[in-house]
DSSP file (Angstrom, degrees, kcal/mol; ACC not computed):
  #  RESIDUE AA STRUCTURE BP1 BP2  ACC     N-H-->O    O-->H-N    N-H-->O    O-->H-N    TCO  KAPPA ALPHA  PHI   PSI    X-CA   Y-CA   Z-CA
    1    1 A M              0   0    0      0, 0.0     2,-0.5     0, 0.0     0, 0.0   0.000 360.0 360.0 360.0 130.5    5.0  -32.5    5.8
    2    2 A K        -     0   0    0      2,-0.0     2,-0.5     0, 0.0     0, 0.0  -0.920 360.0-172.5-106.5 129.1    2.5  -30.8    3.5
    3    3 A I        -     0   0    0     -2,-0.5     2,-0.5    23,-0.1    23,-0.1  -0.966  22.8-131.9-118.7 127.4    1.8  -27.1    3.5
    4    4 A Q  E     -A   25   0A   0     21,-0.8    21,-2.9    -2,-0.5     2,-0.4  -0.661  34.9-178.3 -76.5 126.1   -0.9  -25.5    1.5
    5    5 A M  E     -A   24   0A   0     -2,-0.5     2,-0.4    19,-0.2    19,-0.2  -0.975  13.5-171.2-134.3 137.0    0.6  -22.5   -0.2
    6    6 A F  E     -A   23   0A   0     17,-2.4    17,-2.8    -2,-0.4     2,-0.5  -0.910  15.7-144.9-120.3 151.6   -0.8  -19.9   -2.5
    7    7 A Q  E     -A   22   0A   0     -2,-0.4     2,-0.4    15,-0.2    15,-0.2  -0.975  23.8-171.9-116.5 123.0    0.8  -17.2   -4.5
    8    8 A V  E     -A   21   0A   0     13,-3.4    13,-2.5    -2,-0.5     2,-0.9  -0.913  22.0-146.1-117.6 135.7   -1.2  -13.9   -4.7
    9    9 A D  E >   -A   20   0A   0     -2,-0.4     3,-0.8    11,-0.2     9,-0.1  -0.850  27.6-155.4 -99.0  94.7   -0.6  -10.9   -6.8
   10   10 A A  E 3   +A   19   0A   0      9,-1.8     9,-3.1    -2,-0.9    63,-0.1  -0.370  69.3  22.1 -72.1 151.6   -1.9   -8.1   -4.5
   11   11 A F  T 3  S+     0   0    0      7,-0.2     2,-0.3     1,-0.1     7,-0.3   0.744 111.3  81.4  70.6  24.7   -3.1   -4.8   -6.0
   12   12 A S    <   -     0   0    0     -3,-0.8    -3,-0.2     5,-0.2    -1,-0.1  -0.973  58.4-158.2-160.6 143.6   -3.8   -6.2   -9.4
   13   13 A E  S    S+     0   0    0     -2,-0.3     2,-0.3     2,-0.1    -1,-0.1   0.539  77.1  88.8 -90.2  -9.6   -6.3   -8.2  -11.4
   14   14 A N  S >  S-     0   0    0      1,-0.1     3,-1.5    -5,-0.0     2,-0.1  -0.676  85.1-109.9 -97.6 145.4   -3.7   -9.3  -13.8
   15   15 A L  T 3  S+     0   0    0     -2,-0.3     3,-0.1     1,-0.3    -1,-0.1  -0.401 106.7  15.2 -65.3 140.0   -1.5  -12.2  -13.7
   16   16 A F  T 3  S+     0   0    0      1,-0.2    -1,-0.3    -2,-0.1     2,-0.2   0.702 109.0 111.2  65.3  19.1    2.1  -11.3  -13.0
   17   17 A G    <   +     0   0    0     -3,-1.5    -1,-0.2    -8,-0.1    -5,-0.2  -0.572  58.4  16.6-109.3 172.3    0.9   -7.8  -12.0
   18   18 A G  S    S-     0   0    0     -7,-0.3    -7,-0.2    -2,-0.2    -8,-0.1  -0.197 108.0 -35.7  65.2-145.5    0.8   -6.0   -8.6
   19   19 A N  E     -A   10   0A   0     -9,-3.1    -9,-1.8    54,-0.1    -1,-0.1  -0.905  61.9-140.8-119.2 103.3    2.9   -7.2   -5.7
   20   20 A P  E     +A    9   0A   0      0, 0.0    25,-0.5     0, 0.0    26,-0.5  -0.351  23.8 172.3 -79.2 141.5    3.2  -10.9   -5.3
   21   21 A A  E     -A    8   0A   0    -13,-2.5   -13,-3.4    24,-0.1     2,-0.3  -0.986  25.7-133.0-139.8 146.6    3.1  -12.7   -1.9
   22   22 A A  E     -Ab   7  47A   0     24,-1.6    26,-3.5    -2,-0.3     2,-0.4  -0.794  18.0-158.2 -95.9 144.1    3.0  -16.3   -0.9
   23   23 A V  E     -Ab   6  48A   0    -17,-2.8   -17,-2.4    -2,-0.3     2,-0.5  -0.968   2.8-163.3-129.3 123.8    0.6  -17.4    1.7
   24   24 A C  E     -Ab   5  49A   0     24,-3.4    26,-2.6    -2,-0.4     2,-0.6  -0.864   8.0-149.9-104.7 123.5    1.1  -20.5    3.7
   25   25 A I  E     -Ab   4  50A   0    -21,-2.9   -21,-0.8    -2,-0.5     2,-0.3  -0.819  21.7-178.2 -93.9 122.4   -1.9  -22.1    5.6
   26   26 A L  E     - b   0  51A   0     24,-2.6    26,-0.6    -2,-0.6     3,-0.1  -0.865  32.6-151.2-119.2 152.3   -0.8  -23.9    8.7
   27   27 A N  S    S+     0   0    0     -2,-0.3     2,-0.3     1,-0.3    -1,-0.1   0.776  91.2   2.0 -88.9 -27.8   -2.7  -25.9   11.3
   28   28 A E  S    S-     0   0    0     22,-0.1    -1,-0.3    23,-0.1     2,-0.1  -0.958  96.5 -79.8-146.1 163.3   -0.2  -25.0   14.0
   29   29 A W        -     0   0    0     -2,-0.3     2,-0.1    -3,-0.1     3,-0.1  -0.410  38.7-144.8 -71.6 144.4    3.0  -22.9   14.0
   30   30 A L        -     0   0    0      1,-0.2     2,-0.2    -2,-0.1    -1,-0.1  -0.328  39.7 -76.0 -86.0 173.5    6.2  -24.1   12.7
   31   31 A E     >  -     0   0    0      1,-0.1     4,-2.0    -2,-0.1     3,-0.5  -0.529  43.1-121.7 -68.3 144.6    9.6  -23.3   14.1
   32   32 A G  H  > S+     0   0    0      1,-0.2     4,-2.1     2,-0.2    -1,-0.1   0.864 111.2  58.0 -59.4 -35.8   10.6  -19.8   13.0
   33   33 A S  H  > S+     0   0    0      1,-0.2     4,-1.7     2,-0.2    -1,-0.2   0.847 106.2  48.6 -63.7 -32.0   13.7  -21.1   11.3
   34   34 A L  H  > S+     0   0    0     -3,-0.5     4,-2.1     2,-0.2    -1,-0.2   0.872 108.7  51.0 -74.4 -37.7   11.7  -23.3    9.1
   35   35 A M  H  X S+     0   0    0     -4,-2.0     4,-2.4     2,-0.2    -2,-0.2   0.874 108.9  54.2 -62.1 -38.4    9.4  -20.7    8.1
   36   36 A Q  H  X S+     0   0    0     -4,-2.1     4,-2.4     2,-0.2    -2,-0.2   0.895 106.3  50.2 -54.2 -47.3   12.4  -18.6    7.3
   37   37 A K  H  X S+     0   0    0     -4,-1.7     4,-2.3     2,-0.2    -2,-0.2   0.900 110.8  50.6 -69.9 -37.6   13.8  -21.3    5.0
   38   38 A I  H  X S+     0   0    0     -4,-2.1     4,-2.3     1,-0.2    -2,-0.2   0.928 110.6  48.4 -63.0 -44.3   10.3  -21.5    3.2
   39   39 A A  H  X S+     0   0    0     -4,-2.4     4,-2.0     2,-0.2     5,-0.5   0.880 111.7  49.4 -64.0 -35.6   10.3  -17.8    2.7
   40   40 A E  H  < S+     0   0    0     -4,-2.4    -2,-0.2     2,-0.2    -1,-0.2   0.923 111.1  51.0 -66.2 -39.6   13.9  -17.9    1.4
   41   41 A E  H  < S+     0   0    0     -4,-2.3    -2,-0.2     1,-0.2    -1,-0.2   0.908 108.5  51.0 -65.8 -43.5   12.9  -20.8   -1.0
   42   42 A N  H  < S-     0   0    0     -4,-2.3    -1,-0.2    -5,-0.2    -2,-0.2   0.883  88.8-159.4 -59.3 -41.0    9.9  -18.8   -2.3
   43   43 A N     <  +     0   0    0     -4,-2.0     2,-0.2     1,-0.2    -3,-0.1   0.799  42.2 132.9  66.4  31.3   12.1  -15.9   -3.0
   44   44 A L  S    S-     0   0    0     -5,-0.5    -1,-0.2     1,-0.1     3,-0.2  -0.578  74.2-104.6-102.8 169.0    9.2  -13.4   -2.9
   45   45 A S  S    S+     0   0    0    -25,-0.5     2,-0.3     1,-0.2   -24,-0.1   0.826 102.5  11.7 -71.5 -22.9    9.3  -10.2   -1.0
   46   46 A E        -     0   0    0    -26,-0.5   -24,-1.6    17,-0.1     2,-0.5  -0.975  56.0-165.0-147.7 140.3    7.0  -11.6    1.6
   47   47 A T  E     -bC  22  62A   0     15,-2.6    15,-1.9    -2,-0.3     2,-0.3  -0.978  19.4-153.4-120.2 117.9    5.7  -15.0    2.6
   48   48 A A  E     -bC  23  61A   0    -26,-3.5   -24,-3.4    -2,-0.5     2,-0.5  -0.706   4.8-162.7 -91.3 140.3    2.7  -14.9    5.1
   49   49 A F  E     -bC  24  60A   0     11,-2.8    11,-2.1    -2,-0.3     2,-0.3  -0.989  10.7-173.0-120.5 132.3    2.0  -17.7    7.4
   50   50 A I  E     -bC  25  59A   0    -26,-2.6   -24,-2.6    -2,-0.5     2,-0.4  -0.936  13.2-170.8-129.0 152.7   -1.4  -18.0    9.0
   51   51 A V  E     -bC  26  58A   0      7,-1.9     7,-3.1    -2,-0.3     2,-0.5  -0.995  25.3-130.3-131.8 131.6   -3.0  -20.2   11.7
   52   52 A K  E     - C   0  57A   0    -26,-0.6     2,-0.5    -2,-0.4     5,-0.3  -0.779  22.7-175.5 -89.6 130.8   -6.7  -20.1   12.3
   53   53 A R  E >   - C   0  56A   0      3,-2.5     3,-1.8    -2,-0.5     2,-0.3  -0.913  62.1 -53.9-126.2 103.6   -7.6  -19.8   16.1
   54   54 A N  T 3  S-     0   0    0     -2,-0.5     0, 0.0     1,-0.3     0, 0.0  -0.505 121.3 -20.9  60.5-125.2  -11.4  -20.0   16.6
   55   55 A S  T 3  S+     0   0    0     -2,-0.3    39,-0.3    -3,-0.1    -1,-0.3   0.522 131.8  67.3 -94.7  -5.2  -13.0  -17.4   14.4
   56   56 A N  E <  S-C   53   0A   0     -3,-1.8    -3,-2.5    37,-0.1     2,-0.4  -0.452  70.4-132.6-106.7-177.4   -9.7  -15.3   14.0
   57   57 A Y  E     -Cd  52  95A   0     37,-1.9    39,-2.4    -5,-0.3     2,-0.4  -0.990   3.2-143.3-138.6 143.1   -6.4  -15.9   12.5
   58   58 A E  E     -Cd  51  96A   0     -7,-3.1    -7,-1.9    -2,-0.4     2,-0.4  -0.860  24.6-167.4-103.1 146.3   -2.8  -15.3   13.6
   59   59 A I  E     -C   50   0A   0     37,-2.7     2,-0.3    -2,-0.4    -9,-0.2  -0.987  15.0-178.1-139.2 140.4   -0.3  -14.1   11.0
   60   60 A R  E     -C   49   0A   0    -11,-2.1   -11,-2.8    -2,-0.4     2,-0.4  -0.962  15.4-147.7-133.8 153.6    3.5  -13.8   10.6
   61   61 A W  E     -CE  48  68A   0      7,-0.7     7,-2.3    -2,-0.3     2,-0.4  -0.973  12.4-174.3-128.3 134.1    5.5  -12.4    7.7
   62   62 A F  E     -CE  47  67A   0    -15,-1.9   -15,-2.6    -2,-0.4     5,-0.3  -0.992  11.5-158.4-126.5 140.1    8.9  -13.3    6.4
   63   63 A T        -     0   0    0      3,-3.6   -17,-0.1    -2,-0.4   -23,-0.1  -0.417  49.1 -91.8 -86.7 177.2   11.1  -11.9    3.8
   64   64 A P  S    S+     0   0    0      0, 0.0   -24,-0.1     0, 0.0     3,-0.1   0.791 127.5  32.8 -59.6 -24.5   13.8  -14.2    2.2
   65   65 A K  S    S-     0   0    0      1,-0.3     2,-0.3   -26,-0.1   -29,-0.1   0.723 125.0  -4.4-108.2 -27.4   16.1  -12.8    4.9
   66   66 A L        -     0   0    0    -30,-0.1    -3,-3.6   -27,-0.0     2,-0.3  -0.979  66.8 -93.3-158.0 167.2   14.1  -12.1    8.0
   67   67 A E  E     -E   62   0A   0     -2,-0.3     2,-0.3    -5,-0.3    -5,-0.2  -0.687  42.7-152.8 -82.9 140.1   10.8  -11.9    9.8
   68   68 A V  E     -E   61   0A   0     -7,-2.3    -7,-0.7    -2,-0.3     3,-0.1  -0.833  20.2-127.2-121.2 162.9    9.0   -8.5    9.7
   69   69 A D  S    S-     0   0    0     -2,-0.3     2,-0.3     1,-0.2    31,-0.3   0.712  87.7  -0.3 -81.7 -23.7    6.6   -6.8   12.0
   70   70 A L        -     0   0    0     29,-0.1     2,-0.3    -9,-0.0    -1,-0.2  -0.939  50.5-176.7-164.6 137.1    4.0   -5.9    9.4
   71   71 A C     >  -     0   0    0     -2,-0.3     4,-1.2    -3,-0.1     5,-0.1  -0.930   9.0-164.6-142.3 116.7    3.4   -6.4    5.6
   72   72 A G  H  > S+     0   0    0     -2,-0.3     4,-2.6     2,-0.2     5,-0.2   0.941  88.1  46.6 -72.0 -48.8    0.3   -4.8    4.1
   73   73 A H  H  > S+     0   0    0      1,-0.2     4,-2.1     2,-0.2    -1,-0.2   0.870 112.5  48.9 -64.4 -33.0    0.3   -6.6    0.8
   74   74 A A  H  > S+     0   0    0      2,-0.2     4,-2.3     1,-0.2    -1,-0.2   0.791 111.0  53.5 -72.0 -27.5    0.9  -10.0    2.3
   75   75 A T  H  X S+     0   0    0     -4,-1.2     4,-3.1     2,-0.2    -2,-0.2   0.956 110.8  44.0 -61.1 -52.5   -1.9   -9.3    4.7
   76   76 A L  H  X S+     0   0    0     -4,-2.6     4,-2.3     1,-0.2    -2,-0.2   0.870 112.4  52.7 -69.7 -34.1   -4.3   -8.5    2.0
   77   77 A A  H  X S+     0   0    0     -4,-2.1     4,-2.1    -5,-0.2    -1,-0.2   0.910 110.0  51.4 -64.8 -39.2   -3.1  -11.6    0.0
   78   78 A S  H  X S+     0   0    0     -4,-2.3     4,-2.5     2,-0.2     5,-0.2   0.977 110.0  48.1 -59.8 -51.3   -3.8  -13.6    3.2
   79   79 A A  H  X S+     0   0    0     -4,-3.1     4,-2.7     1,-0.2     5,-0.2   0.862 107.2  55.1 -57.7 -36.4   -7.2  -12.3    3.4
   80   80 A H  H  X S+     0   0    0     -4,-2.3     4,-2.4     2,-0.2     5,-0.3   0.921 109.0  48.9 -59.2 -44.1   -7.9  -12.9   -0.2
   81   81 A V  H  X>S+     0   0    0     -4,-2.1     4,-2.6     1,-0.2     5,-0.6   0.909 112.0  47.9 -59.9 -45.5   -7.0  -16.5    0.4
   82   82 A I  I  X>S+     0   0    0     -4,-2.5     4,-1.5     1,-0.2     5,-0.6   0.903 116.9  42.0 -63.6 -44.9   -9.2  -16.8    3.4
   83   83 A F  I  <5S+     0   0    0     -4,-2.7     4,-0.4    -5,-0.2    -1,-0.2   0.905 120.2  43.2 -69.6 -38.2  -12.2  -15.2    1.8
   84   84 A E  I  <5S+     0   0    0     -4,-2.4    -2,-0.2    -5,-0.2    -3,-0.2   0.844 130.2  17.9 -75.9 -39.7  -11.7  -17.0   -1.5
   85   85 A Y  I  <5S+     0   0    0     -4,-2.6    -3,-0.2    -5,-0.3    -2,-0.1   0.634 129.6  42.0-113.4 -21.5  -11.0  -20.6   -0.4
   86   86 A Y  I  <<S-     0   0    0     -4,-1.5    -3,-0.2    -5,-0.6    -4,-0.1   0.556  83.7-152.6-109.6 -10.0  -12.2  -20.7    3.2
   87   87 A K      < -     0   0    0     -5,-0.6    -4,-0.2    -4,-0.4    -3,-0.1   0.856   9.9-160.7  48.4  59.4  -15.4  -18.8    2.9
   88   88 A P        -     0   0    0      0, 0.0    -1,-0.1     0, 0.0    -2,-0.0  -0.404  21.4-127.0 -67.1 146.9  -15.9  -17.3    6.3
   89   89 A K  S    S+     0   0    0      2,-0.1     2,-0.1    -2,-0.0    -2,-0.1   0.825  88.6  72.4 -66.0 -30.4  -19.5  -16.3    6.9
   90   90 A E  S    S-     0   0    0      2,-0.2     0, 0.0     1,-0.1     0, 0.0  -0.449  76.2-138.0 -78.3 156.0  -18.6  -12.9    8.0
   91   91 A N  S    S+     0   0    0     -2,-0.1    16,-4.2    15,-0.1     2,-0.4   0.295  90.0  63.1 -91.5   9.5  -17.4  -10.1    5.6
   92   92 A E  E     - F   0 106A   0     14,-0.2     2,-0.4     2,-0.0    14,-0.2  -0.996  66.0-169.3-135.6 134.5  -14.8   -9.0    8.0
   93   93 A I  E     - F   0 105A   0     12,-3.1    12,-2.2    -2,-0.4     2,-0.5  -0.924  12.6-143.3-123.9 154.6  -11.9  -11.1    9.3
   94   94 A T  E     - F   0 104A   0     -2,-0.4   -37,-1.9   -39,-0.3     2,-0.4  -0.942  16.1-174.1-115.7 127.4   -9.5  -10.4   12.3
   95   95 A L  E     -dF  57 103A   0      8,-3.2     8,-3.1    -2,-0.5     2,-0.4  -0.934   7.9-155.8-120.4 151.7   -5.8  -11.3   12.1
   96   96 A F  E     +dF  58 102A   0    -39,-2.4   -37,-2.7    -2,-0.4     2,-0.4  -0.977  12.5 179.8-128.7 140.2   -3.4  -10.9   15.0
   97   97 A N  E  >  - F   0 101A   0      4,-1.7     4,-2.3    -2,-0.4   -37,-0.1  -0.997  31.6-131.7-136.2 139.3    0.4  -10.5   15.0
   98   98 A I  T  4 S+     0   0    0     -2,-0.4    -1,-0.1     1,-0.2     4,-0.1   0.804 106.3  39.8 -51.1 -36.4    2.4  -10.2   18.2
   99   99 A H  T  4 S+     0   0    0    -30,-0.1    -1,-0.2     2,-0.1   -30,-0.1   0.840 126.6  28.7 -93.1 -42.2    4.3   -7.1   16.9
  100  100 A S  T  4 S-     0   0    0    -31,-0.3    -2,-0.2     1,-0.3    -1,-0.1   0.398  96.2-144.8-110.7   1.6    1.6   -5.1   15.0
  101  101 A G  E  <  -F   97   0A   0     -4,-2.3    -4,-1.7     2,-0.1     2,-0.4  -0.368  53.0  -1.5  81.6-148.2   -1.4   -6.1   17.0
  102  102 A I  E     -F   96   0A   0     -6,-0.2     2,-0.4    -2,-0.1    -6,-0.2  -0.690  59.3-173.6 -90.3 134.3   -4.9   -6.7   15.6
  103  103 A L  E     -F   95   0A   0     -8,-3.1    -8,-3.2    -2,-0.4     2,-0.4  -0.995   6.5-158.8-127.2 126.6   -5.5   -6.1   11.9
  104  104 A R  E     -FG  94 115A   0     11,-0.6    11,-2.4    -2,-0.4     2,-0.5  -0.904   5.7-168.7-111.7 136.1   -8.9   -6.3   10.4
  105  105 A V  E     -FG  93 114A   0    -12,-2.2   -12,-3.1    -2,-0.4     2,-0.5  -0.972   6.3-166.4-124.5 129.1   -9.8   -6.9    6.7
  106  106 A K  E     -FG  92 113A   0      7,-2.3     7,-2.6    -2,-0.5     2,-0.6  -0.908  14.9-137.4-117.8 138.7  -13.3   -6.3    5.5
  107  107 A K  E     - G   0 112A   0    -16,-4.2     2,-0.5    -2,-0.5     5,-0.2  -0.851  20.7-179.1 -95.5 124.9  -14.6   -7.5    2.1
  108  108 A D  E >   - G   0 111A   0      3,-2.9     3,-1.6    -2,-0.6     2,-0.4  -0.831  63.0 -60.1-125.0  90.0  -16.7   -5.0    0.2
  109  109 A G  T 3  S-     0   0    0     -2,-0.5     0, 0.0     1,-0.3     0, 0.0  -0.627 120.4 -15.6  73.0-125.7  -17.8   -6.5   -3.0
  110  110 A D  T 3  S+     0   0    0     -2,-0.4    -1,-0.3    -3,-0.1     2,-0.2   0.563 124.3  85.8 -86.4  -9.2  -14.6   -7.3   -5.1
  111  111 A Y  E <   -G  108   0A   0     -3,-1.6    -3,-2.9     2,-0.0     2,-0.4  -0.604  63.8-147.8-102.6 153.6  -12.4   -5.1   -2.8
  112  112 A L  E     -G  107   0A   0     -2,-0.2     2,-0.6    -5,-0.2    -5,-0.2  -0.975   9.7-157.7-114.2 133.7  -10.6   -5.8    0.4
  113  113 A I  E     -G  106   0A   0     -7,-2.6    -7,-2.3    -2,-0.4     2,-0.5  -0.932   6.0-160.8-113.8 115.1  -10.2   -3.0    2.9
  114  114 A L  E     -G  105   0A   0     -2,-0.6     2,-0.9    -9,-0.2    -9,-0.2  -0.848  13.1-142.7-104.6 134.5   -7.3   -3.4    5.5
  115  115 A D  E     -G  104   0A   0    -11,-2.4   -11,-0.6    -2,-0.5    -2,-0.0  -0.815  23.6-154.5 -93.2  92.3   -7.4   -1.3    8.7
  116  116 A F        -     0   0    0     -2,-0.9     2,-0.2   -13,-0.1     3,-0.1  -0.402  16.7-118.2 -68.7 136.9   -3.7   -0.4    9.2
  117  117 A P        -     0   0    0      0, 0.0    43,-0.1     0, 0.0    -1,-0.1  -0.522  15.3-135.7 -67.4 150.6   -2.6    0.3   12.7
  118  118 A I        +     0   0    0     -2,-0.2    39,-0.2     1,-0.1    42,-0.1   0.955  39.3 175.3 -74.9 -52.2   -1.2    3.9   13.2
  119  119 A G        -     0   0    0     36,-0.1     2,-0.2    -3,-0.1    -1,-0.1  -0.236  41.9 -27.2  69.8-165.5    1.8    2.9   15.2
  120  120 A E        +     0   0    0     35,-0.0     2,-0.3    36,-0.0     0, 0.0  -0.581  61.0 174.2 -92.0 154.7    4.4    5.3   16.3
  121  121 A Y        -     0   0    0     -2,-0.2     2,-0.4    34,-0.1    34,-0.2  -0.875  14.1-152.5-141.9 166.8    5.3    8.5   14.6
  122  122 A K  E     -H  154   0B   0     32,-1.4    32,-2.7    -2,-0.3     2,-0.5  -0.996  11.6-138.2-142.4 152.9    7.4   11.5   15.1
  123  123 A I  E     -H  153   0B   0     -2,-0.4    30,-0.2    30,-0.2    22,-0.0  -0.965  18.7-159.6-114.1 131.2    7.4   15.1   13.9
  124  124 A T  E     -H  152   0B   0     28,-2.7    28,-3.7    -2,-0.5     3,-0.1  -0.868  29.7-105.0-105.2 134.8   10.8   16.6   12.9
  125  125 A P    >   -     0   0    0      0, 0.0     3,-1.7     0, 0.0    26,-0.2  -0.334  48.8 -93.3 -54.6 143.4   11.2   20.3   12.8
  126  126 A T  T 3  S+     0   0    0      1,-0.3    -3,-0.0    24,-0.2    21,-0.0  -0.334 111.3  34.6 -62.7 137.6   11.1   21.7    9.3
  127  127 A G  T 3  S+     0   0    0      1,-0.3    -1,-0.3    -3,-0.1    24,-0.0   0.275  88.6 109.9  96.5  -9.2   14.5   22.0    7.8
  128  128 A V  S <  S-     0   0    0     -3,-1.7    -1,-0.3    -4,-0.0     2,-0.1  -0.857  78.3-107.5 -97.6 136.6   16.0   19.0    9.4
  129  129 A P        -     0   0    0      0, 0.0     2,-0.5     0, 0.0    -1,-0.0  -0.363  31.0-146.7 -60.2 131.4   16.8   16.1    7.1
  130  130 A V        +     0   0    0     -2,-0.1     2,-0.3    -6,-0.1    14,-0.1  -0.906  32.0 150.2-102.4 122.5   14.3   13.2    7.6
  131  131 A F        +     0   0    0     -2,-0.5     3,-0.0    13,-0.0    23,-0.0  -0.949  14.2 170.7-149.8 127.5   15.7    9.7    7.0
  132  132 A N    >   -     0   0    0     -2,-0.3     3,-2.2     3,-0.2    -2,-0.0  -0.868  19.4-158.2-137.4 106.9   14.7    6.5    8.5
  133  133 A P  T 3  S+     0   0    0      0, 0.0    -1,-0.1     0, 0.0     4,-0.0   0.602  88.6  71.3 -69.5  -3.4   16.2    3.3    7.0
  134  134 A A  T 3  S+     0   0    0      2,-0.1     2,-0.5    -3,-0.0    -3,-0.0   0.675  86.1  79.9 -76.5 -17.2   13.4    1.2    8.4
  135  135 A F  S <  S-     0   0    0     -3,-2.2     2,-1.4     1,-0.0    -3,-0.2  -0.821  79.2-140.6 -92.6 128.1   11.1    2.8    5.9
  136  136 A D    >   +     0   0    0     -2,-0.5     3,-1.6     1,-0.2     6,-0.2  -0.681  22.8 179.9 -81.6  89.6   11.2    1.4    2.4
  137  137 A I  T 3  S+     0   0    0     -2,-1.4    -1,-0.2     1,-0.3     7,-0.1   0.632  74.5  66.5 -70.0 -10.9   10.9    4.8    0.5
  138  138 A T  T 3  S+     0   0    0     -3,-0.1    -1,-0.3     5,-0.1    -2,-0.1   0.575  80.4  92.2 -83.3  -8.0   11.0    2.9   -2.8
  139  139 A S  S X  S-     0   0    0     -3,-1.6     3,-1.3     1,-0.1     0, 0.0  -0.701  73.8-139.7 -91.8 139.9    7.7    1.1   -2.3
  140  140 A P  T 3  S+     0   0    0      0, 0.0    -1,-0.1     0, 0.0    -3,-0.0   0.693 100.3  60.3 -69.0 -20.3    4.7    2.9   -3.7
  141  141 A E  T 3  S+     0   0    0     16,-0.1    17,-0.6    17,-0.0     2,-0.4   0.576 102.5  60.2 -85.7  -6.3    2.6    1.9   -0.6
  142  142 A L    <   -     0   0    0     -3,-1.3     2,-0.3    -6,-0.2    15,-0.2  -0.908  60.2-171.1-120.6 147.9    4.9    3.8    1.7
  143  143 A I        -     0   0    0     -2,-0.4    12,-0.2    13,-0.4     3,-0.1  -0.955  23.0-134.5-132.8 156.4    5.9    7.4    1.9
  144  144 A R        -     0   0    0     -2,-0.3    11,-0.5     1,-0.3     2,-0.3   0.879  67.9 -50.9 -80.6 -43.0    8.6    9.0    4.2
  145  145 A G        -     0   0    0      9,-0.2     2,-0.4    11,-0.1    -1,-0.3  -0.982  42.0-116.8-178.7 175.5    6.8   12.0    5.5
  146  146 A I  E     -I  153   0B   0      7,-1.6     7,-2.5    -2,-0.3     2,-0.4  -0.999  27.2-123.8-135.9 137.0    4.7   15.1    4.9
  147  147 A I  E     +I  152   0B   0     -2,-0.4     2,-0.2     5,-0.2     5,-0.2  -0.648  38.6 168.0 -84.3 132.0    5.6   18.7    5.6
  148  148 A T        -     0   0    0      3,-3.5     3,-0.4    -2,-0.4   -22,-0.1  -0.760  54.0 -95.5-129.0 177.8    3.1   20.5    7.8
  149  149 A E  S    S+     0   0    0     -2,-0.2   -23,-0.1     1,-0.2     3,-0.1   0.769 127.3  53.1 -71.1 -20.4    3.1   23.8    9.7
  150  150 A K  S    S-     0   0    0      1,-0.3     2,-0.3   -25,-0.1    -1,-0.2   0.693 124.9 -92.6 -81.5 -24.3    4.3   21.8   12.8
  151  151 A G        -     0   0    0     -3,-0.4    -3,-3.5   -26,-0.2     2,-0.5  -0.986  68.1 -26.6 146.4-150.0    7.2   20.2   10.9
  152  152 A I  E     -HI 124 147B   0    -28,-3.7   -28,-2.7    -2,-0.3     2,-0.6  -0.858  53.0-148.3 -98.4 129.8    7.7   17.0    8.9
  153  153 A I  E     -HI 123 146B   0     -7,-2.5    -7,-1.6    -2,-0.5     2,-0.6  -0.875  15.1-163.1 -95.5 118.7    5.3   14.1   10.1
  154  154 A E  E     +H  122   0B   0    -32,-2.7   -32,-1.4    -2,-0.6    -9,-0.2  -0.925  24.8 145.8-111.3 116.9    7.2   10.8    9.5
  155  155 A A        -     0   0    0     -2,-0.6   -12,-0.3   -11,-0.5   -34,-0.1  -0.967  53.5-120.1-147.3 157.3    5.1    7.7    9.5
  156  156 A P  S    S+     0   0    0      0, 0.0     2,-0.4     0, 0.0   -13,-0.4   0.695  93.7  48.0 -79.6 -18.1    5.4    4.4    7.5
  157  157 A I  S >> S-     0   0    0    -15,-0.2     4,-1.6   -39,-0.2     3,-0.9  -0.979  70.2-138.8-132.0 130.4    1.9    4.7    5.7
  158  158 A K  H 3> S+     0   0    0    -17,-0.6     4,-1.8    -2,-0.4     3,-0.2   0.859 107.0  52.5 -44.9 -48.0    0.3    7.5    3.9
  159  159 A D  H 3> S+     0   0    0      1,-0.2     4,-2.4     2,-0.2    -1,-0.3   0.826 105.2  58.9 -64.0 -34.4   -3.2    6.8    5.5
  160  160 A N  H <> S+     0   0    0     -3,-0.9     4,-2.7     1,-0.2    -1,-0.2   0.935 105.2  48.3 -59.2 -46.3   -1.4    6.9    8.9
  161  161 A I  H  X S+     0   0    0     -4,-1.6     4,-2.6     1,-0.2    -2,-0.2   0.859 110.1  52.8 -63.5 -36.5   -0.2   10.5    8.2
  162  162 A L  H  X S+     0   0    0     -4,-1.8     4,-1.4    -5,-0.2    -1,-0.2   0.895 109.9  45.9 -62.4 -41.4   -3.6   11.4    7.2
  163  163 A Q  H  X S+     0   0    0     -4,-2.4     4,-0.7     2,-0.2    -2,-0.2   0.892 113.3  52.1 -69.6 -35.7   -5.1   10.1   10.4
  164  164 A I  H >< S+     0   0    0     -4,-2.7     3,-1.6     1,-0.2    -2,-0.2   0.953 106.2  51.9 -55.9 -53.6   -2.3   11.9   12.3
  165  165 A L  H 3< S+     0   0    0     -4,-2.6    -1,-0.2     1,-0.3    -2,-0.2   0.827 103.2  60.1 -61.7 -31.6   -3.1   15.1   10.6
  166  166 A Q  H 3<        0   0    0     -4,-1.4    -1,-0.3     1,-0.3    -2,-0.2   0.647 360.0 360.0 -71.4 -16.3   -6.8   14.8   11.6
  167  167 A K    <<        0   0    0     -3,-1.6    -1,-0.3    -4,-0.7    -2,-0.2   0.482 360.0 360.0 -66.5 360.0   -5.9   14.7   15.3
């Protein structure tokens, strides 16, 4: 079996910079256990697998240890591969994942813009410690929360918090 695979350094124009992700292009889905073994072998923070369905794409993300519900940099890496090597006619592509839903990526010149889903969030009264081990607070693309007059808004992505504040 041959799988076309790319390694993309997201968030960087420099080789060995940014946040690396593998992108595997599939004709049909493989067994989850096989995709997990491929991700483990790649040993990158995420390996994205994509399958084209009509004019859209399905996507799944695996770390070396488990499948995850959403990965921003691997989604952008996948979009880069699609725009760069598969040349869709549109400047926006739609990806779908059963856990995170519809993700749209728009190409604007040399930039890719990912429309993140807001997902669930919670507001913790001020003064109560906020900690959620599901959020990787060491990653620069994630923040744990922001203090407001209502309390601490806890959400996985900074832009999500900004959207929540605008409600």
